[in-house]
C-alpha positions in Angstrom: -102.1 107.0 3.2 -102.1 103.7 1.3 -105.3 101.7 1.1 -105.5 98.5 3.2 -104.0 95.6 1.1 -106.0 92.6 2.4 -108.8 91.3 4.5 -106.4 88.9 6.1 -104.1 90.1 8.9 -100.6 91.2 8.0 -98.5 88.1 8.2 -95.5 87.5 10.4 -93.7 85.5 7.8 -92.1 88.0 5.4 -89.8 90.9 6.2 -89.3 94.4 4.7 -86.2 93.8 2.5 -83.6 96.4 1.7 -83.4 98.4 -1.5 -79.8 98.7 -2.4 -78.0 100.6 -5.2 -75.8 98.4 -7.4 -72.7 100.2 -8.5 -71.8 97.5 -11.0 -75.2 97.4 -12.7 -75.6 101.2 -12.5 -72.3 101.5 -14.4 -73.4 98.9 -16.9 -76.8 100.5 -17.6 -75.6 104.1 -17.4 -78.1 105.1 -14.7 -79.1 104.2 -11.2 -80.1 100.5 -10.7 -81.5 99.4 -7.4 -81.8 95.9 -6.1 -85.0 94.9 -4.2 -83.4 92.2 -2.2 -86.1 89.6 -1.7 -83.4 86.9 -1.7 -83.1 87.8 2.0 -86.7 86.7 2.8 -87.2 83.8 5.2 -86.8 80.7 3.1 -84.8 82.6 0.5 -87.3 84.0 -1.9 -90.2 86.5 -2.5 -92.6 83.6 -2.0 -92.6 84.3 1.7 -94.7 87.4 1.0 -97.7 85.9 -0.8 -97.7 82.4 0.6 -97.1 83.8 4.0 -100.1 86.0 3.6 -102.3 83.1 2.5 -101.0 80.7 5.2 -101.6 83.3 7.9 -105.2 83.8 6.7 -105.8 80.0 6.6 -104.4 79.5 10.2 -105.7 82.6 11.9 -109.1 83.1 10.1 -110.1 79.6 9.2 -108.5 77.6 12.0 -106.4 75.4 9.7 -103.8 73.2 11.6 -102.1 71.6 8.6 -100.7 73.2 5.5 -100.1 71.1 2.4 -98.0 71.8 -0.6 -96.8 69.9 -3.7 -93.9 72.2 -4.4 -90.3 71.0 -3.9 -89.0 74.4 -4.7 -89.4 78.0 -3.4 -93.2 77.7 -2.8 -92.8 74.6 -0.7 -90.0 76.2 1.2 -92.3 79.2 1.9 -95.1 76.9 3.1 -92.7 75.1 5.4 -91.3 78.4 6.8 -94.9 79.7 7.3 -96.0 76.6 9.0 -93.1 76.8 11.5 -93.7 80.5 12.1 -97.5 80.0 12.6 -97.0 76.9 14.8 -98.9 74.4 12.6 -98.1 71.2 10.9 -96.8 71.2 7.3 -96.9 68.4 4.7 -94.9 68.5 1.4 -95.8 65.9 -1.2 -93.0 65.1 -3.6 -92.9 62.8 -6.7 -90.1 60.4 -7.8 -88.7 63.2 -9.9 -87.9 65.2 -6.7 -86.7 62.2 -4.7 -83.1 63.6 -4.8 -84.0 67.2 -4.3 -81.8 68.8 -1.6 -84.7 70.8 -0.3 -86.4 67.7 1.1 -84.0 67.6 4.0 -84.5 71.4 4.4 -88.2 70.8 4.7 -87.7 68.2 7.4 -85.4 70.5 9.3 -88.2 73.0 9.4 -90.5 70.4 10.9 -92.4 69.5 7.7 -93.6 66.0 6.9 -92.3 64.9 3.5 -94.4 62.3 1.5 -93.5 60.6 -1.8 -96.3 60.1 -4.3 -96.2 59.0 -8.0 -93.7 59.5 -10.8 -94.2 63.2 -11.6 -95.5 66.4 -10.2 -99.1 65.9 -11.3 -99.3 62.8 -9.2 -97.9 64.5 -6.1 -100.1 67.5 -6.7 -103.3 65.3 -6.8 -102.3 63.7 -3.5 -101.6 67.1 -1.9 -105.0 68.4 -3.0 -106.7 65.4 -1.5 -104.8 65.8 1.8 -105.8 69.5 1.8 -109.5 68.5 1.7 -109.1 66.6 5.0 -110.5 68.3 8.2 -108.4 71.2 9.5 -106.1 71.0 6.5 -105.6 73.3 3.5 -103.8 72.9 0.2 -101.6 75.9 -0.6 -101.2 76.7 -4.3 -97.9 77.9 -5.7 -99.0 81.2 -7.0 -102.5 81.4 -8.3 -104.6 82.7 -5.4 -105.9 86.3 -4.7 -104.2 86.4 -1.2 -100.9 85.3 -2.7 -101.1 88.1 -5.2 -102.1 90.5 -2.5 -99.1 89.4 -0.3 -96.7 89.9 -3.2 -98.0 93.4 -3.7 -96.4 94.3 -0.4 -93.1 94.5 -2.3 -94.3 97.7 -4.1 -95.7 99.2 -0.9 -92.1 98.9 0.5 -90.7 100.5 -2.6 -93.2 103.3 -2.2 -92.0 103.8 1.4 -88.3 103.5 0.7 -88.5 105.9 -2.3 -90.7 108.4 -0.4 -93.4 108.0 -3.1 -91.1 108.7 -6.0 -91.7 106.1 -8.8 -88.8 104.4 -10.5 -88.3 104.7 -14.2 -89.1 101.0 -14.6 -89.3 97.7 -12.7 -87.5 94.6 -14.0 -88.6 91.1 -12.7 -88.6 87.4 -13.6 -91.7 85.5 -14.6 -92.5 81.8 -14.2 -96.1 81.3 -13.4 -96.8 85.0 -13.0 -97.5 85.3 -9.3 -94.8 87.9 -8.7 -95.8 89.9 -11.8 -99.5 89.9 -10.7 -98.6 91.1 -7.2 -96.3 93.8 -8.4 -98.9 95.1 -10.8 -101.5 95.1 -8.1 -99.1 97.0 -5.9 -98.4 99.6 -8.6 -102.1 100.3 -9.0 -102.6 100.6 -5.3 -99.8 103.2 -4.8 -100.7 105.2 -7.9 -97.7 104.0 -10.0 -99.8 102.4 -12.7 -97.8 104.1 -15.5 -94.4 102.6 -14.5 -93.2 100.1 -17.1 -92.7 96.5 -16.0 -90.2 94.3 -17.8 -91.5 90.7 -17.5 -88.3 88.7 -18.2 -88.5 85.0 -19.2 -86.0 82.4 -20.3 -86.3 80.4 -23.5 -88.3 77.4 -22.1 -90.2 79.4 -19.5 -92.1 81.7 -21.9 -95.8 81.1 -21.1 -96.5 84.8 -20.6 -94.7 85.8 -23.8 -96.7 83.3 -25.8 -100.0 84.4 -24.2 -99.3 88.1 -24.8 -98.3 87.4 -28.4 -101.4 85.3 -29.2 -103.9 87.1 -27.0 -105.0 83.8 -25.4 -103.8 81.4 -22.7 -101.4 78.9 -24.1 -102.1 75.1 -23.9 -100.8 73.9 -20.5 -97.3 72.4 -20.9 -94.1 71.7 -18.9 -91.9 74.8 -18.5 -88.3 74.7 -17.4 -85.8 77.1 -15.9 -82.5 77.8 -17.7 -80.8 75.0 -15.9 -83.4 72.4 -17.0 -85.4 72.3 -13.8 -89.1 71.4 -14.3 -90.9 74.3 -12.6 -94.1 72.2 -12.0 -96.2 75.2 -13.3 -98.2 74.2 -16.3 -100.0 77.5 -17.1 -99.6 81.2 -16.5 -101.8 82.9 -13.9 -104.9 84.6 -15.3 -104.2 87.6 -13.0 -100.8 88.0 -14.8 -102.5 88.1 -18.2 -105.1 90.5 -17.0 -102.6 93.0 -15.5 -100.4 92.6 -18.6 -103.3 93.9 -20.7 -104.1 96.7 -18.2 -100.7 98.1 -17.4 -97.4 98.7 -19.3 -96.0 95.2 -19.1 -93.3 94.5 -21.6 -92.4 90.8 -22.2 -88.6 90.2 -22.6 -87.0 86.9 -23.5 -83.5 86.0 -22.4 -81.4 83.1 -23.5 -80.7 80.2 -21.2 -77.0 80.6 -21.5 -77.1 84.3 -20.6 -79.3 83.5 -17.6 -76.9 80.9 -16.3 -74.0 83.3 -16.8 -75.9 86.0 -14.8 -76.0 83.7 -11.7 -72.2 83.8 -11.5 -71.8 87.4 -12.6 -74.2 88.6 -9.9 -72.4 86.5 -7.3 -69.1 88.1 -8.3 -70.6 91.6 -8.3 -72.9 91.5 -5.2 -71.8 88.5 -3.3 -75.4 87.1 -3.4 -76.3 83.7 -4.8 -79.6 83.3 -6.7 -81.1 80.6 -8.8 -81.6 80.8 -12.6 -85.2 81.7 -12.5 -84.3 84.8 -10.5 -81.3 85.5 -12.7 -83.4 86.0 -15.8 -84.2 89.6 -14.8 -80.5 90.2 -13.9 -79.4 88.7 -17.3 -81.7 91.2 -19.1 -79.7 94.0 -17.4 -76.3 92.4 -18.0 -76.9 91.6 -21.7 -79.2 94.5 -22.9 -78.3 97.5 -20.7 -79.2 99.9 -23.5 -82.8 98.9 -23.3 -83.1 100.3 -19.7 -81.0 103.4 -20.2 -84.0 105.4 -21.4 -85.8 105.0 -18.1 -83.5 107.0 -15.8 -83.8 104.7 -12.8 -84.3 101.0 -12.6 -85.6 98.7 -9.8 -84.8 95.0 -10.3 -86.5 92.4 -8.1 -83.8 90.0 -6.8 -86.4 87.4 -6.1 -83.9 84.9 -4.7 -84.3 81.1 -4.7 -83.5 78.1 -2.6 -82.5 75.7 -5.4 -78.8 76.6 -5.8 -75.4 75.8 -4.4 -71.9 76.9 -5.1 -71.3 73.7 -7.1 -74.4 74.5 -9.2 -73.1 78.0 -9.9 -69.7 76.7 -11.1 -71.5 74.1 -13.3 -73.8 76.7 -14.7 -70.9 79.1 -15.5 -69.2 76.3 -17.5 -72.4 75.6 -19.4 -72.8 79.3 -20.2 -69.2 79.6 -21.4 -70.1 76.8 -23.9 -73.3 78.6 -24.9 -75.5 76.0 -23.4 -78.5 76.0 -21.1 -79.9 73.2 -19.0 
């Protein structure tokens, strides 16, 4: 039996997502490739796991009645989804940079209050943290919290169950701030799969982990961008991601922005599933460097999803990729 994964109750927010064999990617790689379909999570991304776990703890164990986030992307969507599921108020603080973000209306439809503060994310984040200090309120970070990492580890527990305890040859995933990587590594240790290689895929301007692994130290906080040019808000990689990268077989892999944008359209053609560029980094690694994964026998790629994409975006990204351009 698996060890208990948290002190907090199991959340009602995330679902057990399917593990599906991809015939197209299996043919490309020359061995079985399985898709862990976290694009099907409530809110559209893996963030429902960890943020759902933390929000559930805050509400059920600490009596919080308002959740606050400064994310206008997948983390904010996960907080809004969790707030609705748990029956509490949610506030999303956005900056002028995000004023035109299509997710703001999605947040409102989920019952969240949307506030505008300052010119950039740092301003909005400072306001969100101040609101989180008010009575019965709590600020929810995007990725760097032990319960978020613990919630993400449930992905590996599901793999363990779905594969009847048989480890895959490797796991391929995308890395921004490192929350997903941290959770997957925690899960690998928990189920006894600590020797499974993990390919931590990053696009050109989102390479904080690669820089940290190469230098042996945390890089200076800086803006990082997805392949389409979206500012991810994250300024530093999670310490937990650095720690697990040193402990387990984590292999940093950089992918070009143009290949990442192309992978969004190619995956939509192949699997009829739309993902955003940050998720597509892992897919791009398989599309462009299949020989790298052939040695492992079987591959699990985390299709982590994303709520920041539309069909118009996919068409535009494909055109950019055809010209060899990123964001």
